[in-house]
C-alpha positions, -999 to 999 in steps of 0.1 A, spaced: 39 -137 174 4 -146 185 -27 -141 163 -38 -111 184 -5 -93 179 -6 -100 142 -41 -86 140 -30 -55 158 -1 -50 134 -25 -54 104 -49 -29 118 -21 -4 126 -5 -8 91 -39 -3 74 -47 29 94 -12 44 91 -7 38 54 -42 50 46 -37 82 66 -2 87 50 -15 82 14 -44 105 21 -21 132 34 8 129 10 -10 119 -22 -46 129 -17 -57 93 -21 -86 82 -1 -101 48 2 -129 34 24 -117 -2 21 -82 -13 32 -72 -48 40 -38 -58 54 -25 -93 59 7 -105 75 19 -137 59 53 -148 72 79 -122 62 54 -103 40 28 -76 46 2 -73 19 -20 -42 18 -49 -39 -6 -68 -6 -12 -101 -5 -31 -114 24 -51 -84 47 -50 -91 66 -82 -108 100 -83 -138 104 -107 -115 124 -131 -89 97 -130 -116 70 -138 -126 91 -167 -90 95 -179 -83 57 -179 -111 50 -203 -85 54 -231 -53 36 -237 -33 68 -237 -50 78 -204 -40 44 -189 -4 49 -198 -3 84 -184 -20 74 -152 3 44 -147 34 66 -151 20 92 -127 11 67 -100 45 49 -103 64 83 -100 43 94 -70 50 61 -52 87 63 -59 88 95 -39 71 81 -8 87 46 -7 114 57 19 87 70 41 67 38 39 98 18 48 103 38 79 66 35 88 66 -3 84 99 -6 105 83 16 132 52 -5 133 68 -40 131 104 -36 143 114 -53 110 135 -39 81 117 -36 47 137 -56 22 116 -50 -9 84 -31 -18 62 -42 -47 35 -18 -57 8 -19 -84 -25 -3 -92 -53 -17 -113 -67 11 -134 -97 -11 -144 -111 -14 -109 -92 13 -90 -74 -12 -66 -39 -6 -53 -17 -33 -38 14 -29 -18 36 -59 -7 63 -53 18 88 -81 23 107 -80 56 140 -92 70 121 -115 94 90 -136 97 65 -118 119 45 -149 125 74 -166 141 88 -138 162 
């Protein structure tokens, strides 16, 4: 795939996932970066925590609770994200790796695919 096509996919993934997370989980971020690297798509969101969540994660107990909550919420929407990525890239999602940093409010999603987008 040429560089222009990759940039279009990156933009579409950023926009689609941001909209989906906002509508399904109430998460909003102003700063989303998506990068296609071979057979992987990496999406990084900055500042996804609400003020109340930022307050909660000031304690160790709050961190544990918030991590559990975010993991459970993501588990519920993973099938939808797989369909979304397949629709946008025409590639099957093999694995999804997801994490959130509660210290800086950043979320990262890594989608590994069944084909290398840069070569197709």
